[in-house]
MDAnalysis code that builds the backbone (N, CA, C; Angstrom):
import MDAnalysis as mda
import numpy as np

u = mda.Universe.empty(411, n_residues=137, atom_resindex=np.repeat(np.arange(137), 3), trajectory=True)
u.add_TopologyAttr("name", ["N", "CA", "C"] * 137)
u.add_TopologyAttr("resid", np.arange(1, 138))
u.add_TopologyAttr("resname", ["MET", "ASP", "ARG", "ILE", "ILE", "GLY", "ILE", "ASP", "TYR", "GLY", "ARG", "ALA", "ARG", "VAL", "GLY", "VAL", "ALA", "VAL", "SER", "ASP", "PRO", "LEU", "GLY", "ILE", "PHE", "ALA", "SER", "PRO", "LEU", "GLU", "THR", "VAL", "PRO", "SER", "ALA", "LYS", "ILE", "ILE", "GLU", "TYR", "LEU", "GLN", "LYS", "TYR", "ALA", "SER", "ALA", "GLU", "THR", "VAL", "ILE", "LYS", "PHE", "VAL", "VAL", "GLY", "TYR", "PRO", "LEU", "ASN", "LEU", "ASN", "GLY", "ALA", "PRO", "ALA", "GLN", "ALA", "ALA", "ALA", "ASP", "VAL", "ASP", "ALA", "PHE", "LEU", "LYS", "GLN", "LEU", "GLN", "LYS", "ALA", "PHE", "PRO", "GLU", "THR", "PRO", "VAL", "ALA", "LEU", "GLU", "ASP", "GLU", "ARG", "PHE", "THR", "SER", "VAL", "LEU", "ALA", "HIS", "ARG", "ALA", "MET", "ILE", "ASP", "GLY", "GLY", "MET", "LYS", "LYS", "SER", "ASP", "ARG", "ARG", "ASP", "LYS", "ASN", "SER", "VAL", "ASP", "LYS", "ILE", "SER", "ALA", "ALA", "ILE", "ILE", "LEU", "GLN", "SER", "TYR", "LEU", "ASP", "LYS", "LYS", "LYS"])
u.atoms.positions = np.array([
    [18.062, -20.182, -3.272],
    [17.674, -19.855, -4.623],
    [17.211, -18.407, -4.687],
    [17.542, -17.747, -5.775],
    [17.216, -16.334, -5.931],
    [15.721, -16.120, -6.117],
    [15.214, -15.116, -5.434],
    [13.793, -14.773, -5.514],
    [13.645, -13.261, -5.699],
    [12.619, -12.884, -6.424],
    [12.223, -11.485, -6.529],
    [10.885, -11.381, -5.810],
    [10.753, -10.365, -4.981],
    [9.547, -10.172, -4.189],
    [8.716, -9.048, -4.808],
    [7.435, -9.310, -5.025],
    [6.496, -8.289, -5.486],
    [5.680, -7.795, -4.309],
    [5.463, -6.478, -4.272],
    [4.771, -5.876, -3.131],
    [3.670, -4.937, -3.619],
    [2.465, -5.147, -3.094],
    [1.343, -4.232, -3.303],
    [1.080, -3.583, -1.951],
    [1.653, -2.384, -1.757],
    [1.598, -1.723, -0.449],
    [0.297, -0.957, -0.279],
    [-0.297, -1.115, 0.889],
    [-1.488, -0.357, 1.267],
    [-1.378, 0.065, 2.716],
    [-2.144, 1.049, 3.099],
    [-2.088, 1.556, 4.484],
    [-2.379, 0.483, 5.519],
    [-3.339, -0.384, 5.233],
    [-3.736, -1.402, 6.205],
    [-3.040, -2.742, 5.969],
    [-2.957, -3.150, 4.700],
    [-2.427, -4.469, 4.356],
    [-1.447, -4.351, 3.198],
    [-0.546, -5.339, 3.145],
    [0.428, -5.405, 2.059],
    [0.351, -6.789, 1.427],
    [0.102, -6.807, 0.132],
    [0.132, -8.066, -0.603],
    [1.567, -8.371, -0.990],
    [1.962, -9.625, -0.829],
    [3.331, -10.050, -1.148],
    [3.254, -11.226, -2.123],
    [4.103, -11.166, -3.138],
    [4.214, -12.247, -4.111],
    [5.684, -12.573, -4.282],
    [5.956, -13.735, -4.851],
    [7.346, -14.177, -5.018],
    [7.516, -14.801, -6.395],
    [8.717, -14.621, -6.940],
    [9.024, -15.249, -8.224],
    [9.530, -16.667, -7.990],
    [9.470, -17.460, -9.052],
    [10.135, -18.754, -9.001],
    [11.645, -18.491, -9.101],
    [12.491, -19.486, -8.822],
    [13.941, -19.258, -8.837],
    [14.491, -18.770, -10.180],
    [13.811, -19.082, -11.277],
    [14.284, -18.651, -12.590],
    [13.784, -17.259, -12.969],
    [12.908, -16.693, -12.151],
    [12.395, -15.361, -12.436],
    [11.441, -15.321, -13.608],
    [10.652, -16.376, -13.781],
    [9.712, -16.455, -14.902],
    [8.275, -16.233, -14.439],
    [7.901, -16.857, -13.314],
    [6.530, -16.820, -12.829],
    [6.434, -16.146, -11.466],
    [5.333, -15.430, -11.268],
    [5.038, -14.824, -9.973],
    [3.885, -15.584, -9.328],
    [3.978, -15.794, -8.031],
    [2.923, -16.478, -7.281],
    [2.552, -15.653, -6.058],
    [1.250, -15.552, -5.756],
    [0.849, -14.874, -4.518],
    [1.452, -15.600, -3.320],
    [1.901, -14.845, -2.340],
    [2.540, -15.452, -1.181],
    [1.734, -15.218, 0.090],
    [1.485, -13.973, 0.427],
    [0.890, -13.665, 1.731],
    [0.315, -12.254, 1.705],
    [-0.595, -11.987, 2.625],
    [-1.039, -10.624, 2.906],
    [-0.671, -10.359, 4.357],
    [0.033, -9.245, 4.560],
    [0.617, -8.943, 5.860],
    [0.122, -7.566, 6.314],
    [-0.177, -7.392, 7.609],
    [-0.513, -6.046, 8.077],
    [0.649, -5.084, 7.784],
    [0.328, -3.879, 7.353],
    [1.362, -2.904, 6.968],
    [2.395, -2.670, 8.063],
    [1.953, -2.650, 9.303],
    [2.872, -2.395, 10.417],
    [3.911, -3.499, 10.590],
    [3.653, -4.684, 10.027],
    [4.559, -5.819, 10.220],
    [5.305, -6.225, 8.941],
    [5.208, -5.433, 7.877],
    [5.758, -5.872, 6.597],
    [7.279, -5.961, 6.600],
    [7.962, -5.019, 7.194],
    [9.430, -5.069, 7.203],
    [9.898, -6.300, 7.979],
    [9.284, -6.554, 9.117],
    [9.616, -7.738, 9.924],
    [9.366, -9.017, 9.116],
    [8.247, -9.074, 8.391],
    [7.924, -10.244, 7.567],
    [8.979, -10.435, 6.477],
    [9.345, -9.357, 5.796],
    [10.328, -9.450, 4.719],
    [11.705, -9.857, 5.240],
    [12.065, -9.372, 6.414],
    [13.354, -9.758, 7.006],
    [13.369, -11.250, 7.321],
    [12.268, -11.749, 7.855],
    [12.181, -13.180, 8.159],
    [12.245, -13.993, 6.866],
    [11.532, -13.552, 5.836],
    [11.546, -14.264, 4.556],
    [12.957, -14.252, 3.959],
    [13.608, -13.100, 4.010],
    [14.949, -12.960, 3.430],
    [16.000, -13.759, 4.199],
    [15.715, -14.122, 5.426],
    [16.657, -14.951, 6.177],
    [16.589, -16.410, 5.722],
    [15.467, -16.783, 5.077],
    [15.300, -18.167, 4.606],
    [15.548, -18.307, 3.102],
    [15.343, -17.249, 2.339],
    [15.493, -17.259, 0.881],
    [16.391, -16.095, 0.463],
    [17.039, -16.219, -0.676],
    [17.873, -15.145, -1.200],
    [16.995, -14.204, -2.022],
    [16.776, -13.006, -1.501],
    [15.970, -12.001, -2.193],
    [16.917, -11.103, -2.974],
    [16.782, -11.112, -4.312],
    [17.697, -10.330, -5.147],
    [17.108, -8.995, -5.576],
    [15.798, -8.830, -5.409],
    [15.167, -7.562, -5.791],
    [13.769, -7.488, -5.206],
    [13.330, -6.255, -4.964],
    [11.938, -5.985, -4.600],
    [11.305, -5.224, -5.755],
    [10.096, -5.603, -6.117],
    [9.320, -4.873, -7.114],
    [8.083, -4.348, -6.397],
    [7.986, -3.027, -6.303],
    [6.918, -2.395, -5.533],
    [5.947, -1.716, -6.494],
    [4.675, -2.010, -6.320],
    [3.650, -1.346, -7.118],
    [3.579, 0.119, -6.753],
    [3.596, 0.979, -7.768],
    [3.558, 2.423, -7.524],
    [2.258, 2.979, -8.097],
    [1.458, 3.647, -7.250],
    [0.152, 4.137, -7.680],
    [0.263, 5.403, -8.538],
    [-0.255, 5.301, -9.746],
    [-0.269, 6.437, -10.670],
    [-1.705, 6.733, -11.092],
    [-1.962, 8.001, -11.396],
    [-3.242, 8.382, -11.979],
    [-3.237, 8.014, -13.455],
    [-4.382, 8.129, -14.093],
    [-4.478, 7.803, -15.516],
    [-3.547, 8.667, -16.364],
    [-3.264, 9.895, -15.908],
    [-2.374, 10.777, -16.670],
    [-0.897, 10.493, -16.401],
    [-0.606, 9.493, -15.567],
    [0.777, 9.116, -15.287],
    [1.394, 9.819, -14.097],
    [0.694, 10.771, -13.507],
    [1.197, 11.473, -12.322],
    [0.969, 10.593, -11.087],
    [1.827, 10.737, -10.071],
    [1.631, 9.944, -8.852],
    [0.251, 10.188, -8.237],
    [-0.391, 9.113, -7.830],
    [-1.698, 9.197, -7.183],
    [-1.522, 9.618, -5.727],
    [-2.625, 9.892, -5.075],
    [-2.580, 10.330, -3.677],
    [-1.902, 9.289, -2.781],
    [-2.112, 8.012, -3.056],
    [-1.524, 6.944, -2.244],
    [-0.014, 6.831, -2.432],
    [0.544, 7.529, -3.402],
    [1.989, 7.451, -3.655],
    [2.798, 7.916, -2.449],
    [2.263, 8.848, -1.679],
    [2.979, 9.334, -0.486],
    [3.190, 8.190, 0.505],
    [2.192, 7.328, 0.676],
    [2.317, 6.176, 1.570],
    [3.379, 5.211, 1.047],
    [3.378, 4.981, -0.262],
    [4.363, 4.081, -0.861],
    [5.765, 4.669, -0.733],
    [5.887, 5.978, -0.928],
    [7.195, 6.630, -0.776],
    [7.749, 6.438, 0.641],
    [6.892, 6.570, 1.647],
    [7.326, 6.366, 3.040],
    [7.755, 4.907, 3.244],
    [7.002, 3.984, 2.673],
    [7.365, 2.569, 2.767],
    [8.699, 2.295, 2.077],
    [8.919, 2.903, 0.914],
    [10.174, 2.699, 0.181],
    [11.385, 3.107, 1.014],
    [11.240, 4.178, 1.781],
    [12.341, 4.610, 2.667],
    [12.627, 3.555, 3.728],
    [11.578, 2.988, 4.308],
    [11.744, 1.929, 5.307],
    [12.388, 0.703, 4.682],
    [11.942, 0.350, 3.482],
    [12.452, -0.826, 2.789],
    [13.942, -0.667, 2.479],
    [14.325, 0.499, 1.989],
    [15.735, 0.721, 1.646],
    [16.611, 0.795, 2.891],
    [16.044, 1.250, 3.992],
    [16.797, 1.268, 5.253],
    [17.012, -0.159, 5.765],
    [15.996, -0.995, 5.652],
    [16.074, -2.379, 6.136],
    [16.892, -3.276, 5.200],
    [16.884, -2.955, 3.902],
    [17.581, -3.774, 2.894],
    [18.425, -2.872, 1.985],
    [19.465, -2.260, 2.539],
    [20.237, -1.284, 1.748],
    [20.941, -1.881, 0.533],
    [21.213, -3.163, 0.543],
    [21.945, -3.801, -0.563],
    [21.023, -4.379, -1.641],
    [19.718, -4.406, -1.387],
    [18.782, -5.039, -2.315],
    [18.128, -3.983, -3.197],
    [18.268, -4.122, -4.526],
    [17.653, -3.132, -5.412],
    [16.126, -3.186, -5.368],
    [15.526, -2.028, -5.643],
    [14.073, -1.899, -5.657],
    [13.660, -1.336, -7.017],
    [12.690, -1.981, -7.647],
    [12.121, -1.482, -8.898],
    [10.672, -1.090, -8.636],
    [10.225, -0.051, -9.307],
    [8.834, 0.378, -9.192],
    [8.084, -0.089, -10.432],
    [6.854, -0.530, -10.216],
    [6.023, -1.019, -11.319],
    [4.655, -0.350, -11.216],
    [4.162, 0.138, -12.322],
    [2.847, 0.770, -12.385],
    [1.789, -0.203, -11.869],
    [1.015, 0.234, -10.884],
    [0.010, -0.665, -10.312],
    [-1.410, -0.299, -10.714],
    [-1.550, 0.558, -11.718],
    [-2.909, 0.908, -12.157],
    [-3.649, -0.358, -12.592],
    [-4.869, -0.472, -12.175],
    [-5.804, -1.546, -12.565],
    [-5.469, -2.916, -11.985],
    [-4.481, -3.035, -11.090],
    [-4.144, -4.374, -10.585],
    [-5.278, -4.972, -9.756],
    [-5.991, -4.149, -9.003],
    [-7.108, -4.695, -8.213],
    [-8.208, -5.218, -9.133],
    [-8.470, -4.495, -10.221],
    [-9.469, -4.941, -11.189],
    [-9.024, -6.262, -11.827],
    [-7.752, -6.325, -12.207],
    [-7.215, -7.549, -12.799],
    [-7.243, -8.706, -11.799],
    [-6.980, -8.404, -10.528],
    [-7.013, -9.445, -9.496],
    [-8.428, -10.013, -9.361],
    [-9.425, -9.145, -9.330],
    [-10.812, -9.616, -9.260],
    [-11.162, -10.457, -10.486],
    [-10.726, -10.011, -11.653],
    [-10.995, -10.754, -12.886],
    [-10.344, -12.143, -12.816],
    [-9.110, -12.199, -12.315],
    [-8.409, -13.480, -12.195],
    [-9.133, -14.411, -11.231],
    [-9.678, -13.853, -10.148],
    [-10.403, -14.682, -9.187],
    [-11.690, -15.233, -9.811],
    [-12.385, -14.397, -10.584],
    [-13.608, -14.850, -11.247],
    [-13.265, -15.927, -12.274],
    [-12.255, -15.639, -13.100],
    [-11.856, -16.598, -14.138],
    [-11.369, -17.911, -13.536],
    [-10.795, -17.828, -12.338],
    [-10.307, -19.026, -11.671],
    [-11.384, -19.800, -10.938],
    [-12.612, -19.297, -10.974],
    [-13.727, -20.005, -10.362],
    [-13.866, -19.784, -8.867],
    [-13.247, -18.725, -8.343],
    [-13.337, -18.457, -6.905],
    [-14.763, -18.014, -6.548],
    [-15.275, -18.529, -5.452],
    [-16.621, -18.194, -5.000],
    [-16.712, -16.701, -4.671],
    [-17.914, -16.159, -4.830],
    [-18.134, -14.735, -4.577],
    [-17.751, -14.358, -3.152],
    [-18.080, -15.218, -2.196],
    [-17.751, -14.920, -0.794],
    [-16.232, -14.855, -0.585],
    [-15.488, -15.698, -1.289],
    [-14.027, -15.682, -1.180],
    [-13.423, -14.467, -1.872],
    [-14.081, -13.990, -2.936],
    [-13.567, -12.814, -3.652],
    [-13.702, -11.548, -2.833],
    [-14.567, -11.557, -1.841],
    [-14.729, -10.383, -0.973],
    [-13.568, -10.237, 0.009],
    [-12.796, -11.275, 0.170],
    [-11.668, -11.265, 1.101],
    [-10.557, -10.385, 0.530],
    [-10.345, -9.223, 1.137],
    [-9.351, -8.275, 0.625],
    [-7.930, -8.830, 0.695],
    [-7.696, -9.780, 1.596],
    [-6.371, -10.394, 1.670],
    [-6.039, -11.110, 0.362],
    [-7.015, -11.789, -0.207],
    [-6.799, -12.481, -1.483],
    [-6.509, -11.482, -2.593],
    [-7.277, -10.401, -2.633],
    [-7.086, -9.378, -3.662],
    [-5.679, -8.795, -3.574],
    [-5.222, -8.507, -2.366],
    [-3.914, -7.865, -2.185],
    [-2.767, -8.751, -2.646],
    [-2.793, -10.024, -2.275],
    [-1.670, -10.884, -2.676],
    [-1.721, -11.230, -4.165],
    [-2.925, -11.322, -4.729],
    [-3.034, -11.544, -6.169],
    [-2.578, -10.289, -6.921],
    [-2.923, -9.110, -6.399],
    [-2.445, -7.858, -7.000],
    [-0.922, -7.797, -6.981],
    [-0.314, -8.232, -5.885],
    [1.151, -8.259, -5.802],
    [1.732, -9.193, -6.865],
    [1.078, -10.322, -7.080],
    [1.547, -11.260, -8.100],
    [1.410, -10.658, -9.499],
    [0.349, -9.903, -9.742],
    [0.164, -9.253, -11.048],
    [1.243, -8.197, -11.260],
    [1.538, -7.423, -10.230],
    [2.601, -6.408, -10.304],
    [3.929, -7.081, -10.629],
    [4.244, -8.147, -9.899],
    [5.518, -8.841, -10.107],
    [5.560, -9.498, -11.491],
    [4.465, -10.127, -11.912],
    [4.453, -10.777, -13.224],
    [4.633, -9.754, -14.340],
    [4.039, -8.586, -14.186],
    [4.206, -7.517, -15.178],
    [5.675, -7.133, -15.299],
    [6.334, -7.008, -14.162],
    [7.769, -6.693, -14.158],
    [8.584, -7.809, -14.830],
    [8.291, -9.045, -14.453],
    [9.040, -10.189, -15.013],
    [8.843, -10.290, -16.531],
    [7.621, -10.036, -16.985],
    [7.343, -10.108, -18.416],
    [8.129, -9.048, -19.191],
    [8.233, -7.857, -18.628],
    [8.992, -6.778, -19.283],
    [10.480, -7.072, -19.307],
    [10.935, -7.772, -18.287],
    [12.372, -8.062, -18.144],
    [12.869, -9.045, -19.198],
    [11.979, -9.893, -19.705],
    [12.373, -10.940, -20.659],
    [12.926, -10.362, -21.944],
])
């Protein structure tokens, strides 16, 4: 079944989310160490049909690339080398961490669990992917 993968790339960790087969809903999937993300995606793509990657792109409030954009650009090169046939879309990731924290609070997650950056990263990836899916409709 076709899946779209959402990615919230960071220097230390990468949040990964996945769409449902119809491309309507995004769900948090995993948080992976940055050094192992390509290997993780290759393993996932061997079990599921990945039709697109949606990568969060860090922008400043004025719309210019943020300082972290250089890290994402380097990751994008690795991603396109590993998956040359799979299209990649960029999605504005401003405020996704704030939205992820809000979603955890609204969902009743305990304060101690909200401190877990792994949860924030994969929820941020789901927000990035859901934003893309909503625009696509």
